[in-house]
Backbone as CSV, one residue per row, in Angstrom:
resi,resn,N_x,N_y,N_z,CA_x,CA_y,CA_z,C_x,C_y,C_z
1,UNK,2.572,8.925,-0.805,3.628,9.926,-2.315,2.827,8.513,-3.951
2,UNK,2.708,9.190,-3.980,2.406,8.045,-5.978,3.876,7.848,-6.934
3,UNK,3.978,6.758,-7.060,4.980,6.327,-7.464,4.768,6.080,-9.327
4,UNK,4.906,6.905,-9.977,5.108,6.629,-11.543,5.698,5.018,-12.374
5,UNK,5.045,4.475,-13.228,6.359,3.135,-13.515,6.670,3.672,-15.282
6,UNK,7.436,3.659,-15.514,8.075,2.977,-17.368,7.609,2.523,-17.622
7,UNK,7.786,2.277,-18.686,7.355,1.232,-20.192,8.453,-0.253,-19.829
8,UNK,9.824,0.277,-19.539,10.720,-1.212,-18.998,10.487,-1.383,-18.241
9,UNK,9.707,-1.309,-17.245,9.226,-1.115,-15.688,8.496,-2.712,-15.536
10,UNK,7.678,-2.061,-17.086,6.333,-3.434,-16.820,6.777,-4.292,-18.173
11,UNK,7.568,-3.834,-19.383,8.158,-4.503,-19.708,8.800,-5.839,-19.395
12,UNK,9.883,-5.337,-17.987,10.013,-7.113,-17.214,9.839,-7.639,-16.577
13,UNK,8.464,-7.117,-15.973,7.609,-8.003,-15.882,7.519,-9.790,-16.051
14,UNK,6.564,-9.221,-18.029,6.876,-10.387,-18.570,8.264,-11.433,-19.488
15,UNK,9.586,-10.482,-19.322,10.520,-10.570,-20.265,10.798,-11.302,-19.082
16,UNK,11.079,-12.219,-19.374,13.095,-13.345,-18.273,13.874,-12.935,-18.552
17,UNK,14.441,-12.278,-20.178,15.803,-12.807,-20.797,16.654,-12.396,-19.822
18,UNK,16.547,-11.004,-18.498,17.901,-11.050,-17.689,16.216,-11.057,-16.406
19,UNK,17.321,-12.494,-15.774,17.052,-12.599,-15.046,16.193,-12.286,-13.169
20,UNK,17.814,-11.337,-13.788,17.660,-10.701,-12.304,16.891,-9.072,-12.372
21,UNK,16.541,-8.384,-13.622,15.269,-7.285,-13.407,13.349,-8.015,-13.471
22,UNK,13.227,-9.307,-14.089,12.404,-9.760,-14.198,12.483,-9.599,-12.360
23,UNK,13.038,-9.993,-12.005,12.220,-10.859,-10.989,12.361,-8.863,-9.539
24,UNK,13.512,-7.998,-10.014,12.962,-6.744,-9.100,12.034,-6.915,-9.722
25,UNK,11.225,-5.977,-10.866,10.118,-5.737,-11.335,8.789,-7.130,-10.872
26,UNK,9.605,-7.938,-10.632,8.377,-9.421,-10.187,7.516,-8.206,-8.418
27,UNK,8.475,-7.880,-8.442,9.020,-7.406,-6.593,8.543,-5.943,-6.430
28,UNK,8.727,-5.278,-7.901,7.454,-4.158,-8.559,5.394,-4.351,-7.967
29,UNK,5.985,-5.214,-9.069,4.561,-6.273,-9.399,4.458,-6.635,-7.509
30,UNK,4.264,-7.475,-6.842,3.922,-7.011,-5.532,3.540,-6.646,-4.594
31,UNK,4.369,-5.699,-5.025,3.883,-4.770,-4.306,3.046,-3.253,-5.015
32,UNK,3.286,-2.986,-5.584,1.360,-2.706,-6.493,0.676,-3.392,-5.898
33,UNK,0.458,-5.125,-6.356,-0.372,-5.544,-6.040,-0.665,-5.347,-3.862
34,UNK,0.037,-5.444,-3.924,-0.713,-4.881,-1.787,-0.636,-3.965,-1.504
35,UNK,-0.705,-2.855,-2.435,-0.355,-0.780,-2.411,-0.772,-0.479,-3.738
36,UNK,-1.816,-0.617,-4.026,-2.426,-0.050,-5.927,-2.279,1.381,-5.697
37,UNK,-2.636,1.794,-4.403,-2.456,3.534,-4.314,-1.636,4.845,-3.722
38,UNK,-0.365,3.895,-3.944,0.853,4.044,-4.197,1.720,3.872,-5.705
39,UNK,1.101,3.631,-6.976,1.465,3.735,-7.609,0.748,4.024,-9.144
40,UNK,1.395,4.964,-10.213,-0.086,5.125,-11.294,0.987,4.534,-12.268
41,UNK,0.436,4.092,-13.068,0.860,3.938,-14.650,-0.062,4.343,-15.918
42,UNK,0.556,5.635,-16.515,-0.612,6.136,-17.583,-1.366,5.994,-18.613
43,UNK,-2.051,5.827,-19.119,-1.731,5.540,-20.554,-1.868,5.494,-21.354
44,UNK,-0.650,6.549,-21.897,0.570,6.408,-22.703,1.340,5.507,-22.165
45,UNK,1.872,4.756,-20.965,3.307,3.938,-20.166,2.200,2.756,-21.199
46,UNK,0.870,3.005,-20.214,0.134,1.202,-20.897,0.298,1.021,-22.866
47,UNK,0.049,1.977,-23.091,-0.373,1.437,-24.362,1.499,1.458,-25.219
48,UNK,2.650,2.011,-24.975,3.476,1.637,-24.966,3.669,-0.100,-24.725
49,UNK,3.616,0.082,-23.427,3.880,-1.395,-23.197,3.163,-2.925,-24.037
50,UNK,1.515,-2.260,-24.143,1.017,-3.224,-25.388,1.733,-3.091,-26.362
51,UNK,2.632,-2.125,-26.627,3.274,-2.534,-28.386,3.819,-3.015,-28.425
52,UNK,4.852,-2.681,-27.297,5.735,-3.266,-27.381,6.167,-5.516,-27.006
53,UNK,5.223,-5.498,-25.752,4.407,-7.097,-26.089,4.487,-7.140,-27.540
54,UNK,3.215,-6.502,-27.985,2.823,-7.350,-28.931,4.096,-7.329,-30.946
55,UNK,5.213,-6.210,-30.343,5.847,-7.043,-31.482,6.841,-7.117,-31.280
56,UNK,7.703,-7.596,-29.895,8.768,-8.016,-29.426,8.155,-9.787,-29.032
57,UNK,7.272,-9.556,-27.945,7.099,-10.978,-27.171,5.352,-11.251,-28.219
58,UNK,5.299,-11.667,-29.042,3.586,-11.627,-29.446,3.372,-13.092,-28.307
59,UNK,4.016,-14.399,-28.267,3.282,-15.061,-27.119,3.379,-15.019,-25.178
60,UNK,3.731,-13.590,-25.527,2.873,-12.332,-24.368,2.191,-12.179,-23.435
61,UNK,2.338,-11.628,-25.525,0.530,-10.738,-25.634,-0.577,-10.870,-24.873
62,UNK,-1.121,-12.162,-24.511,-1.981,-12.374,-23.676,-2.255,-12.569,-21.978
63,UNK,-0.551,-12.478,-22.301,-0.714,-11.989,-20.397,-0.317,-10.294,-20.322
64,UNK,0.406,-9.974,-21.542,0.236,-8.411,-21.547,-0.842,-7.417,-20.825
65,UNK,-2.722,-8.475,-21.685,-3.767,-7.413,-21.676,-4.193,-8.141,-19.793
66,UNK,-3.726,-9.333,-19.633,-3.827,-9.975,-18.197,-3.107,-8.730,-17.505
67,UNK,-2.044,-8.030,-17.963,-1.425,-7.525,-16.293,-2.231,-6.150,-16.863
68,UNK,-2.360,-5.407,-17.315,-2.555,-4.673,-18.052,-4.335,-4.348,-17.876
69,UNK,-5.048,-4.842,-18.046,-6.044,-5.107,-17.100,-7.174,-5.051,-15.625
70,UNK,-5.498,-5.904,-15.255,-4.929,-6.041,-13.217,-5.353,-4.541,-13.034
71,UNK,-3.552,-4.210,-13.555,-3.580,-2.733,-12.957,-4.697,-1.686,-12.663
72,UNK,-5.419,-2.118,-14.231,-6.427,-1.127,-14.357,-7.568,-1.207,-13.276
73,UNK,-8.021,-3.096,-13.063,-8.740,-3.294,-11.869,-8.660,-2.288,-10.992
74,UNK,-7.050,-2.799,-9.947,-6.337,-2.083,-9.095,-6.406,-0.738,-9.025
75,UNK,-7.346,0.652,-10.731,-6.999,2.236,-10.099,-5.344,2.470,-10.410
76,UNK,-4.515,1.410,-10.876,-3.121,2.187,-10.892,-2.781,2.865,-12.187
77,UNK,-3.684,2.442,-13.423,-4.239,2.724,-14.502,-4.601,4.059,-14.104
78,UNK,-3.562,5.436,-14.116,-4.698,6.503,-14.111,-4.353,7.605,-14.887
79,UNK,-5.376,8.912,-14.483,-4.423,10.278,-15.508,-4.847,10.020,-16.584
80,UNK,-4.246,11.288,-18.034,-4.724,11.477,-19.145,-3.568,12.563,-19.181
81,UNK,-3.600,12.407,-20.673,-2.650,14.128,-20.888,-3.164,14.600,-22.100
82,UNK,-3.793,16.396,-21.888,-4.076,17.030,-22.281,-3.559,18.148,-22.821
83,UNK,-3.961,19.023,-23.859,-2.685,19.950,-24.565,-1.754,21.035,-23.295
84,UNK,-1.771,21.050,-22.848,-0.520,22.055,-20.913,0.696,21.114,-21.137
85,UNK,0.019,18.993,-21.150,0.963,18.421,-20.868,2.017,18.123,-22.387
86,UNK,0.919,18.170,-23.437,1.620,18.509,-24.702,2.590,19.419,-24.719
87,UNK,2.037,20.768,-25.228,2.540,21.377,-25.298,4.217,21.583,-24.229
88,UNK,3.733,21.177,-22.935,5.017,20.991,-21.488,5.471,20.305,-22.599
89,UNK,5.478,18.768,-23.460,6.645,18.541,-23.621,7.773,18.726,-25.541
90,UNK,6.313,19.372,-25.975,6.383,20.533,-26.723,8.130,21.074,-26.875
91,UNK,8.551,22.349,-25.276,9.069,22.496,-25.222,10.399,21.957,-25.267
92,UNK,10.306,20.176,-25.244,11.487,20.037,-25.330,12.309,18.513,-26.464
93,UNK,13.684,18.352,-26.515,12.889,17.973,-27.938,12.738,17.136,-28.638
94,UNK,12.709,16.778,-29.753,12.387,15.694,-30.061,12.477,13.771,-30.188
95,UNK,13.845,13.773,-29.885,13.759,13.108,-29.247,13.791,12.328,-27.942
96,UNK,12.849,14.240,-26.943,12.870,13.588,-25.116,11.632,13.600,-25.679
97,UNK,10.260,13.906,-26.311,9.133,13.990,-26.399,8.432,13.524,-25.651
98,UNK,8.136,12.328,-25.980,7.775,11.230,-25.552,7.950,10.574,-24.177
99,UNK,8.762,10.560,-23.595,9.364,10.714,-22.205,9.245,11.577,-21.925
100,UNK,8.745,12.864,-21.603,8.782,13.697,-21.396,7.174,15.024,-21.445
101,UNK,6.510,13.447,-22.169,4.967,13.402,-22.253,5.071,12.727,-20.878
102,UNK,5.893,11.957,-21.062,5.114,10.784,-19.522,5.600,11.959,-17.998
103,UNK,6.554,12.638,-18.107,7.097,12.730,-17.092,6.072,14.104,-16.841
104,UNK,5.482,15.032,-17.483,3.993,16.068,-17.252,3.317,15.724,-16.651
105,UNK,3.132,14.251,-17.674,1.164,13.587,-17.572,1.051,13.289,-15.944
106,UNK,2.658,12.442,-15.626,2.565,12.166,-13.847,2.975,13.698,-13.222
107,UNK,3.477,14.392,-14.063,3.682,15.407,-12.624,1.978,15.815,-12.054
108,UNK,1.373,16.542,-13.400,-0.388,16.915,-13.606,-0.776,16.448,-12.726
109,UNK,-0.498,14.776,-12.431,-0.986,13.810,-11.778,-1.445,13.379,-10.071
110,UNK,0.129,14.856,-9.906,0.719,14.317,-8.248,1.463,13.621,-8.414
111,UNK,2.150,12.595,-9.055,3.442,11.839,-9.543,4.732,13.133,-9.325
112,UNK,5.184,12.365,-8.657,6.751,13.162,-8.977,7.822,12.247,-8.814
113,UNK,7.588,11.494,-8.356,8.724,10.204,-8.806,8.236,9.251,-9.520
114,UNK,9.833,8.822,-10.890,9.003,7.576,-11.649,10.324,6.575,-11.777
115,UNK,9.908,5.467,-11.801,11.099,4.024,-11.775,10.957,3.839,-13.198
116,UNK,12.519,3.989,-13.351,13.073,3.484,-14.941,14.362,3.029,-14.905
117,UNK,14.555,2.488,-16.513,16.030,2.516,-15.665,16.827,2.812,-16.836
118,UNK,15.563,3.858,-17.725,16.249,4.822,-17.997,16.449,6.490,-17.695
119,UNK,17.105,6.845,-16.805,16.776,8.456,-15.681,17.343,9.265,-16.388
120,UNK,18.469,8.422,-17.296,18.551,10.157,-18.237,17.546,10.607,-18.007
121,UNK,17.005,9.902,-19.642,14.894,10.293,-19.814,14.587,11.241,-19.640
122,UNK,14.564,10.797,-18.055,13.808,11.789,-17.377,14.762,13.083,-16.709
123,UNK,15.367,13.206,-16.420,16.285,13.828,-15.579,16.198,15.290,-15.863
124,UNK,16.069,16.506,-14.721,15.215,17.967,-15.567,13.978,17.271,-15.500
125,UNK,13.788,16.767,-15.982,12.181,16.279,-15.607,11.400,15.732,-14.345
126,UNK,11.778,15.859,-13.723,11.369,14.582,-12.138,12.391,13.799,-11.232
127,UNK,12.025,13.319,-10.683,13.034,12.938,-9.888,12.552,10.622,-10.217
128,UNK,13.487,10.802,-10.827,13.300,8.919,-11.500,15.368,7.988,-10.751
129,UNK,14.031,7.131,-10.758,15.075,6.160,-9.736,15.170,4.924,-10.612
130,UNK,16.021,4.073,-10.412,15.958,3.121,-12.175,15.901,2.058,-10.491
131,UNK,15.383,1.615,-10.541,15.146,0.466,-9.166,16.422,-1.036,-9.511
132,UNK,17.467,-0.839,-11.184,17.354,-2.183,-10.897,19.277,-1.970,-10.511
133,UNK,19.522,-0.565,-10.075,21.112,-0.280,-9.806,21.324,-0.892,-8.382
134,UNK,22.100,-1.844,-8.136,22.723,-2.452,-6.724,23.093,-0.570,-6.203
135,UNK,22.079,-1.271,-4.552,22.396,-0.305,-3.669,24.260,0.170,-2.823
136,UNK,24.572,1.112,-2.833,26.017,1.174,-2.101,25.760,0.966,-0.568
């Protein structure tokens, strides 16, 4: 079963402001590089990641591009959306459109779980796991 990544997971791979989240994101990156077939990054998530870094961390833009290229080369960047995914996402409130589009894109490519800090954003769309939550 492939696991999709949300934008925030990729951002924390470069952003060490929150050390615990950065370390966890790097752990996920190590897993991705060891088993790329187990993970997926949609082109939309990749675009959001590059945009966020360009806007908020311009000094890390080169690192973001290298990471994006590495994920692409490993076959992790996968799938795209079409009319069906857009129409599915359009059935959700405007504030949830982009996350719904990510979910519908992943689901249409067989990805049923997403790693995200924002599990509420994917509620009732797909299984969402927050890798930063402490396990009890």
